[in-house]
C-alpha positions in Angstrom: 4.7 -215.8 -170.9 1.3 -214.3 -171.3 0.4 -213.2 -175.1 -1.8 -210.8 -176.1 -2.8 -213.0 -179.0 -5.9 -214.0 -179.0 -4.7 -218.0 -178.9 -2.5 -216.8 -176.2 -5.6 -215.4 -174.1 -7.9 -218.1 -174.8 -5.2 -220.5 -173.6 -4.9 -218.4 -170.6 -8.7 -218.6 -169.7 -8.6 -222.2 -170.4 -5.7 -222.5 -167.7 -7.6 -219.7 -165.5 -10.5 -222.5 -165.3 -8.6 -225.2 -164.4 -7.2 -224.1 -162.0 -10.5 -222.9 -160.4 -13.2 -225.5 -158.4 -16.4 -225.1 -160.9 -18.3 -224.7 -157.7 -16.8 -221.6 -156.7 -17.0 -220.4 -160.8 -20.7 -222.1 -160.4 -21.9 -219.7 -157.6 -20.0 -216.1 -159.5 -22.3 -217.0 -162.0 -26.0 -217.6 -161.0 -25.3 -214.5 -158.5 -24.4 -212.5 -161.3 -27.8 -214.2 -163.4 -29.4 -213.4 -159.8 -28.6 -210.6 -159.1 -29.9 -208.8 -162.2 -32.9 -210.4 -162.4 -33.6 -209.5 -158.6 -32.7 -205.7 -159.4 -36.3 -206.1 -161.8 -37.8 -205.6 -158.4 -37.4 -202.9 -155.7 -36.9 -203.5 -152.1 -37.5 -200.5 -150.7 -37.7 -196.8 -151.6 -36.9 -193.8 -149.4 -36.7 -190.1 -150.6 -32.9 -190.0 -150.6 -32.7 -193.6 -151.8 -33.8 -197.0 -153.6 -32.4 -200.4 -154.0 -33.7 -203.0 -155.8 -34.1 -206.5 -154.6 -30.1 -207.5 -157.0 -29.0 -205.5 -154.0 -29.8 -208.7 -151.7 -27.2 -211.0 -153.9 -24.8 -208.5 -155.5 -22.5 -208.8 -152.4 -21.1 -211.9 -153.4 -19.7 -211.9 -156.2 -17.1 -209.4 -155.0 -16.5 -211.9 -152.3 -15.9 -214.3 -154.2 -13.5 -212.4 -155.9 -11.4 -211.4 -152.8 -11.2 -214.5 -152.4 -10.2 -215.3 -155.8 -7.9 -212.6 -155.3 -5.9 -213.7 -152.1 -6.0 -217.7 -153.7 -5.2 -216.9 -157.6 -4.0 -213.2 -157.7 -5.7 -210.1 -158.9 -5.4 -210.8 -163.0 -7.3 -214.3 -162.7 -10.3 -212.5 -160.3 -11.0 -210.0 -163.1 -10.8 -212.5 -165.8 -13.1 -214.7 -163.9 -15.5 -212.0 -163.3 -15.5 -211.7 -167.3 -16.2 -214.9 -167.4 -19.3 -214.4 -165.4 -20.4 -211.2 -167.1 -19.6 -212.8 -170.5 -22.4 -215.8 -169.5 -24.7 -213.3 -168.4 -25.1 -211.5 -171.5 -25.5 -215.2 -172.9 -28.3 -216.2 -171.0 -29.6 -212.7 -171.6 -29.8 -213.0 -175.0 -31.7 -216.8 -174.3 -34.3 -214.6 -171.8 -34.7 -212.3 -174.9 -35.7 -214.7 -177.0 -38.1 -216.4 -174.9 -39.7 -213.1 -174.2 -41.0 -212.4 -177.3 -42.2 -215.7 -178.5 -45.4 -216.4 -178.6 -46.6 -218.9 -175.4 -47.8 -218.0 -172.4 -46.3 -218.1 -168.8 -48.0 -219.8 -166.0 -49.5 -216.8 -164.4 -51.7 -216.4 -166.8 -53.3 -219.6 -166.2 -53.2 -218.2 -162.5 -55.1 -215.1 -163.4 -56.2 -215.4 -166.8 -55.2 -212.0 -167.9 -52.9 -210.6 -170.7 -51.5 -207.7 -168.7 -49.8 -210.3 -166.5 -48.2 -212.3 -169.3 -46.9 -208.9 -171.1 -45.3 -208.2 -167.5 -43.2 -211.1 -167.5 -41.9 -211.1 -170.5 -41.7 -207.7 -169.7 -39.4 -208.7 -166.8 -37.7 -211.6 -168.4 -36.2 -210.1 -171.6 -35.4 -206.5 -169.2 -34.1 -203.3 -171.1 -30.9 -204.2 -173.3 -29.2 -200.6 -171.9 -29.8 -201.6 -168.7 -28.1 -205.0 -169.0 -25.1 -203.4 -171.3 -24.9 -200.6 -168.2 -25.2 -203.1 -165.6 -21.8 -205.4 -167.6 -20.3 -202.7 -167.9 -19.9 -201.0 -164.9 -19.5 -204.6 -163.7 -16.4 -205.1 -165.6 -14.8 -202.0 -164.2 -15.9 -201.9 -160.5 -14.1 -205.7 -161.0 -11.3 -204.8 -162.5 -11.1 -201.7 -159.3 -11.5 -204.4 -156.8 -8.8 -206.4 -158.0 -6.1 -203.4 -158.5 -7.6 -202.1 -155.2 -7.1 -206.0 -153.2 -3.6 -206.7 -154.5 -2.2 -203.3 -153.7 -3.0 -203.7 -150.4 -2.3 -207.4 -149.9 1.0 -206.1 -151.3 1.4 -203.2 -148.4 0.5 -206.0 -146.1 2.8 -209.0 -144.6 0.2 -210.6 -142.4 -1.5 -213.7 -144.0 -4.5 -213.9 -141.1 -8.1 -212.9 -140.6 -7.9 -209.4 -140.1 -5.4 -208.6 -143.5 -8.3 -210.8 -145.5 -11.3 -209.0 -143.4 -8.7 -205.3 -144.9 -8.5 -206.1 -148.5 -11.6 -207.1 -149.1 -13.7 -204.4 -146.8 -11.4 -201.7 -149.0 -11.5 -202.7 -151.9 -15.7 -203.7 -152.0 -16.6 -201.0 -150.6 -14.6 -198.7 -153.0 -15.8 -200.9 -155.8 -19.6 -200.8 -155.3 -19.0 -197.7 -155.2 -17.9 -197.6 -158.6 -20.3 -200.1 -159.8 -23.2 -197.7 -158.6 -21.4 -194.8 -159.9 -20.6 -196.2 -163.2 -24.2 -197.9 -163.7 -26.2 -194.4 -162.4 -23.6 -192.4 -164.4 -24.4 -194.5 -168.2 -28.1 -195.8 -167.4 -30.2 -193.8 -164.2 -28.9 -190.4 -165.6 -29.6 -191.0 -169.5 -33.1 -192.7 -168.8 -34.9 -191.8 -165.7 -33.4 -188.5 -165.2 -31.0 -188.6 -161.7 -29.2 -185.5 -160.7 -25.6 -185.5 -159.5 -27.0 -185.5 -156.1 -29.2 -188.2 -156.4 -25.9 -190.5 -158.5 -23.9 -189.6 -155.9 -25.7 -190.0 -152.8 -27.4 -193.3 -153.5 -23.7 -194.6 -155.0 -22.4 -194.6 -151.6 -25.7 -195.2 -149.7 -25.8 -198.3 -151.6 -22.1 -199.7 -151.5 -22.6 -198.9 -147.4 -25.1 -201.7 -146.9 -23.6 -203.7 -150.0 -20.4 -203.8 -147.8 -21.9 -204.9 -144.8 -23.5 -208.1 -146.2 -20.0 -208.6 -147.1 -19.2 -208.2 -144.0 -21.1 -210.6 -142.3 -20.0 -213.3 -143.9 -15.9 -212.4 -144.9 -15.1 -214.8 -142.1 -16.8 -217.9 -144.5 -14.9 -216.0 -147.4 -11.5 -215.8 -145.7 -11.7 -219.9 -144.8 -12.6 -221.1 -148.3 -9.4 -219.2 -149.2 -7.0 -221.0 -146.8 -8.6 -224.0 -147.6 -8.4 -223.5 -152.0 -4.6 -222.3 -151.1 -3.9 -225.0 -149.2 -5.1 -227.7 -151.8 -2.5 -225.8 -154.2 
């Protein structure tokens, strides 16, 4: 029986981490940490949208959560995402400490420029508000993704790729929009002065691009879920 006591929650997380393959958790954590680092570099910018390089990886956590939803359930997917987000925040603290140490990065010795060293410290250390905003947005969108995925599954009787794709595409599209929207509202609006038009347009268009990448790799995700189910 589920318990809301700290000991009960700890036991549930412990049991979950024993059930989920360590390689799957590793990919989830690496993708979350990497996308936050890559988000420091702009991919392209237009008048109506700007995408950072984190977009190239941000679809991976959602595909993994869709696989976990299918095999272990929605609650497991939400909890696993919280584990990844927590580890990402711990790494951020390490990166922040590294950024304020007096040592020099290798690029400084290549260029002899102190500005390059300071820029790397700023990039690796990041902005605390941006990182926390990103973590909050992912928690909200992860829960949203799990709820939608499970809701669609309860109204489908099949167990083929079409059903997996429907669950994944709908939940990911809406959850990616929620992720982008929450981040824009808590970070881009107060820090960069975005208007609501910019928030809504960028949130929706970025979600479409991220969904297209998940669609491209959805079939391998389905086959992985089938493999994991066969091992239960």
